[in-house]
C-alpha positions in Angstrom: -36.2 -1.7 -11.8 -32.5 -1.4 -11.8 -30.7 1.3 -9.9 -28.8 3.6 -12.2 -25.2 4.2 -11.1 -22.7 6.6 -12.6 -19.1 5.5 -11.9 -16.7 8.5 -12.2 -13.0 7.7 -13.1 -9.8 9.4 -14.2 -9.8 13.0 -13.1 -7.2 15.8 -12.9 -5.1 14.7 -10.0 -1.7 13.1 -9.8 -3.6 9.8 -9.1 -5.4 9.7 -12.5 -3.9 6.4 -13.4 -4.7 4.8 -10.0 -8.3 6.0 -10.4 -8.6 4.2 -13.7 -7.4 0.9 -12.3 -9.7 1.3 -9.2 -12.7 2.1 -11.4 -12.0 -0.8 -13.8 -12.1 -3.1 -10.8 -15.4 -1.6 -9.6 -17.0 -1.9 -13.0 -15.9 -5.5 -13.4 -17.3 -6.5 -10.0 -20.5 -4.5 -9.9 -23.7 -6.6 -10.3 -24.9 -5.9 -13.9 -28.2 -7.6 -13.1 -28.9 -5.2 -10.3 -27.6 -1.9 -11.8 -27.6 0.1 -15.0 -24.0 1.4 -15.0 -22.8 4.6 -16.6 -19.0 4.8 -16.7 -18.0 8.5 -16.9 -14.4 9.3 -17.5 -12.7 12.6 -16.8 -9.6 13.4 -18.8 -6.5 15.1 -17.2 -7.6 18.3 -18.8 -11.0 18.1 -17.2 -13.2 16.9 -20.1 -16.1 14.6 -19.1 -17.3 11.7 -21.3 -19.6 8.8 -21.0 -17.7 5.7 -22.0 -19.4 2.5 -23.3 -16.4 0.5 -24.3 -14.2 -2.2 -22.7 -13.3 -1.8 -19.1 -9.8 -3.0 -19.9 -9.4 0.2 -22.0 -10.2 2.2 -18.9 -7.5 0.4 -17.0 -4.7 0.9 -19.6 -5.8 4.5 -20.5 -6.7 3.7 -24.2 -10.4 4.6 -23.6 -9.6 8.2 -24.6 -8.7 7.0 -28.1 -11.9 5.0 -28.4 -13.8 7.9 -30.0 -16.8 5.9 -31.1 -17.9 5.4 -27.5 -17.6 9.0 -26.2 -20.6 11.2 -25.3 -21.0 14.2 -23.1 -20.7 13.0 -19.5 -22.1 16.1 -17.9 -25.5 15.6 -19.5 -26.2 12.4 -17.5 -25.5 14.1 -14.2 -27.2 17.5 -14.8 -30.3 15.9 -16.3 -30.5 13.6 -13.2 -30.5 10.5 -15.3 -28.8 8.5 -12.5 -29.9 7.4 -9.0 -26.5 7.5 -7.4 -22.9 8.6 -8.2 -19.9 6.4 -7.3 -16.8 8.7 -7.5 -13.7 6.5 -7.9 -11.6 9.7 -8.1 -8.5 9.6 -5.9 -6.9 12.8 -4.8 -7.7 16.4 -5.7 -10.9 17.3 -7.6 -12.5 14.0 -6.5 -11.6 13.1 -2.9 -11.4 16.6 -1.5 -15.1 17.6 -1.4 -15.3 19.1 -4.9 -17.3 16.3 -6.6 -19.2 15.7 -3.3 -20.3 19.4 -3.5 -21.4 18.9 -7.1 -23.5 15.8 -6.1 -25.1 17.8 -3.3 -25.9 20.7 -5.7 -27.5 18.2 -8.1 -29.3 16.4 -5.2 -27.9 13.0 -6.4 -26.7 10.5 -3.7 -23.0 10.1 -3.6 -21.0 7.1 -2.4 -18.6 8.0 0.5 -18.3 10.9 2.9 -19.8 14.3 2.3 -18.2 17.7 1.5 -16.8 18.7 4.8 -15.5 15.3 5.8 -13.9 14.8 2.4 -12.2 18.2 2.5 -10.9 17.6 6.1 -9.6 14.1 5.5 -7.9 15.1 2.3 -5.9 17.8 4.0 -3.3 16.0 6.3 -2.5 19.2 8.2 -6.1 20.0 9.1 -6.8 16.4 9.9 -4.0 16.6 12.5 -5.2 19.9 13.9 -8.7 18.5 14.5 -7.6 15.1 15.9 -5.2 16.8 18.3 -8.3 18.3 20.0 -9.6 14.8 20.6 -6.3 13.5 21.9 -5.9 11.0 19.1 -2.3 9.9 19.3 -0.3 11.1 16.2 3.4 11.4 15.3 5.0 14.8 16.2 4.9 17.2 13.4 5.7 20.7 12.0 3.3 22.3 9.5 3.8 25.4 7.4 2.8 26.9 4.0 5.0 27.9 1.1 4.6 31.7 1.8 5.8 31.3 5.4 8.7 29.1 4.3 9.8 31.4 1.5 10.1 34.3 3.9 12.5 32.6 6.3 13.6 29.1 5.2 16.3 28.7 7.8 14.0 29.4 10.7 11.7 26.5 9.6 14.6 24.2 9.1 15.9 25.1 12.6 12.4 24.5 14.1 12.2 21.1 12.5 15.7 20.2 13.7 14.8 21.2 17.2 11.5 19.4 17.4 11.9 16.3 15.3 14.8 13.8 15.2 15.8 12.4 11.9 14.6 10.5 9.9 11.5 12.6 9.1 8.8 12.3 6.4 7.9 15.3 4.3 4.4 15.3 2.8 2.3 17.6 0.7 -0.8 18.3 2.8 -3.2 17.6 0.0 -2.0 14.6 -1.9 -2.5 10.8 -2.0 -0.9 7.5 -3.0 2.3 8.8 -1.4 2.8 11.3 -4.3 5.4 13.9 -3.4 6.3 12.2 -0.1 10.0 11.7 0.8 11.9 10.5 3.8 14.8 12.6 5.0 17.8 11.3 7.0 19.6 14.6 7.2 19.2 18.4 6.7 20.1 18.3 3.0 17.5 15.6 2.3 15.0 17.6 4.4 15.5 20.7 2.3 15.2 18.7 -1.0 12.1 17.0 0.3 10.4 20.2 1.1 11.1 21.5 -2.4 9.7 18.3 -3.8 6.5 18.4 -1.7 6.0 22.1 -2.7 5.6 20.9 -6.3 2.3 19.3 -5.2 0.8 21.6 -2.6 1.3 25.0 -0.9 1.0 23.5 2.6 3.6 21.1 3.9 3.7 18.6 6.7 7.0 17.3 8.2 6.5 14.3 10.5 8.6 12.4 13.0 9.8 9.1 11.5 8.6 6.2 13.6 10.0 2.6 13.4 6.6 1.2 12.9 4.3 -1.3 11.2 1.9 0.2 8.7 -1.6 -1.0 9.7 -4.8 -0.2 7.8 -8.5 -0.6 8.8 -11.4 -0.5 6.4 -14.4 1.3 7.9 -18.0 1.3 6.5 -21.3 2.7 7.6 -23.1 5.9 8.3 -24.3 6.5 11.9 -23.0 3.1 13.1 -19.7 2.3 11.4 -18.2 -1.1 11.3 -14.4 -1.8 11.1 -12.8 -4.6 9.2 -10.0 -6.9 10.3 -6.9 -4.7 10.4 -4.3 -5.5 7.7 -0.5 -4.7 7.6 1.6 -3.4 4.8 5.1 -4.8 4.4 6.6 -2.4 1.8 9.1 -3.6 -0.7 11.1 -0.3 -0.1 12.1 1.7 2.9 8.6 3.1 3.0 5.3 2.5 1.2 5.7 5.1 -1.6 3.9 5.2 -5.0 6.1 2.6 -6.7 5.9 0.2 -3.7 2.1 0.5 -3.7 1.4 0.0 -7.4 4.4 -1.4 -9.2 6.6 -3.4 -6.9 5.2 -6.9 -6.5 7.5 -7.5 -3.5 5.3 -5.4 -1.3 3.1 -7.7 0.8 -0.3 -7.4 2.6 -0.8 -9.3 5.9 -4.4 -9.9 6.9 -4.8 -9.9 9.8 -1.9 -7.6 10.8 0.9 -9.2 12.9 -0.5 -7.8 16.2 -1.9 -9.3 19.4 -5.7 -9.7 19.6 -5.8 -6.9 22.1 -3.9 -4.5 19.8 -6.1 -5.6 16.8 -9.2 -4.6 18.7 -7.6 -1.4 19.9 -6.8 -0.4 16.3 -10.3 -1.2 15.2 -11.9 0.9 18.0 -9.6 3.9 17.3 -10.5 3.7 13.6 -14.2 3.9 14.3 -13.6 6.8 16.7 -11.6 8.7 14.1 -14.2 8.0 11.5 -16.9 9.4 13.7 -14.9 12.5 14.8 -14.3 13.4 11.1 -17.9 12.9 10.3 -17.2 10.2 7.7 -20.1 8.3 6.1 -20.2 5.5 3.6 -16.6 4.5 3.6 -13.0 5.4 4.6 -9.7 3.6 5.1 -8.0 4.6 8.4 -4.3 4.1 8.4 -2.1 3.7 11.5 1.6 3.4 12.5 2.2 0.9 15.3 5.6 1.4 16.9 7.7 -1.8 16.6 9.4 -1.2 20.0 6.6 0.1 22.2 3.5 -1.1 20.3 2.0 2.4 20.7 -0.6 3.2 18.1 -0.4 6.4 16.1 -3.1 7.7 13.6 -1.4 8.2 10.2 -4.1 9.4 7.8 -7.7 8.8 6.6 -8.6 8.1 3.0 -12.2 8.8 2.0 -11.9 7.2 -1.4 -9.5 4.3 -0.8 -8.0 2.3 -3.6 -10.3 -0.3 -5.2 -7.7 -2.0 -7.5 -7.3 -5.8 -7.5 -4.5 -5.4 -5.0 -6.0 -2.6 -2.8 -6.4 -3.0 0.9 -9.9 -1.7 1.3 -11.7 -4.5 -0.7 -9.3 -7.1 0.5 -9.9 -6.3 4.1 -13.6 -6.5 3.7 -13.3 -9.8 1.8 -11.3 -11.3 4.7 -14.0 -9.9 7.0 -16.7 -11.7 5.2 -17.9 -9.1 2.7 -17.0 -10.0 -0.9 -16.2 -7.3 -3.5 -19.6 -7.3 -5.2 -21.5 -7.2 -1.9 -19.2 -4.4 -0.7 -20.3 -2.3 -3.8 -23.9 -3.1 -3.0 -23.4 -2.0 0.6 -21.8 1.3 -0.4 -24.5 2.2 -2.8 -27.2 1.3 -0.2 -25.4 3.6 2.3 -25.3 6.5 -0.2 -29.1 6.2 -0.9 -29.8 6.0 2.9 -27.6 9.0 3.6 -29.4 11.1 0.9 -32.8 10.3 2.4 -31.6 11.3 5.9 -30.2 14.7 4.6 -33.3 15.7 2.7 
C-alpha cells in the first residue's frame, strides 16, 4: 500500500516563487510507485487548493489559472486523508513553526523540524541569542526592534558604529532567501538598509561584515544527525543576495568547499552540534562564514526548509555525499514517520 504524501507549496511569504520551484522539483523526483502524492498549493492571499495538473505549471505560477484542477486543499488535511505532510514552504507561514503546529494539531507526521525548532531557526536574532549560550562562534552583531529604533534612531546608529566596523550586513530577523538584506559600507547606507529591512520584519539584525567564504552543510536525521560534504557558494555579486541565488547563472557552487580536510571536518562537526542544540529533526541546512584570512569558522544561519530547486545546495550536497534526490525524499519521509511514532 502506497504512503500518501501531501506536498505543500506556494504560501504567503516573500519566498512564494522559490517555494513553487522547490516543490516542482520535489514532485518531479518523488517515487510515484511508492507514494500517492497530493500537491496542495497555497496562494499569496492564503487560499488552499489541491492541484492535479502539470508540475511545470506549479513552477511558472500558471497553476492558479488552471481552474479545472482545483479543489479544497484543507479537506485533505483535516480529514486525515494523508499519512505525511511535506511542507515545501520557505519563509514565514511555512518555515516558522506555523504549519508545523497545524500538523501537530492534526496529528499528521511532518517532514522537517518541529514547532519550537522551526520558530527558533527562522528568527535570526533568537538563533544568535541561544547559540551565544553554547559558545558557538558567530559574527558580532547588534539587534533591536522597530519600536526601540523609532524612539531614538541616532543612539542605535551610534551603538552600531561603535561596535561594528564597516561594512556591515542589515537583515530582517525573520526572512529567508536574502530578502530584505543589504550590505552597508557607510552610515548613509546603514540607515537606508535598516529602513529596507523594516519593510519585512519588526526585528532587525546588524552584523559585522567578514571577508569570508560562504560554506553550507546539509544535515539530516533525528536523534543521530548526519552531515553532508560541505559546499561553498561563490556568488556572482558582492554577496549572495536573492538575485545571485536564483537568477544569476554566474553564481557557482563548489562541492566540496575549498577548505582543508581538517576544516571540512570541523565545519561538519559544528553543523551537527548546532543542529542538536536547536533541536532540529528531519533536515536543516547549516550555513557558515569561513574567514579568508584566519580560517576561523562562524555560524551564519540555519534553514529548516532549505531550497529544493534543481540548483539548490541541500539536494546537491546530498547527491555528492551518495544520497540521490529520490532517495533523499524517501529518507525525509521515513524520518517524519519515525518522529511521529516517537512523539506519540
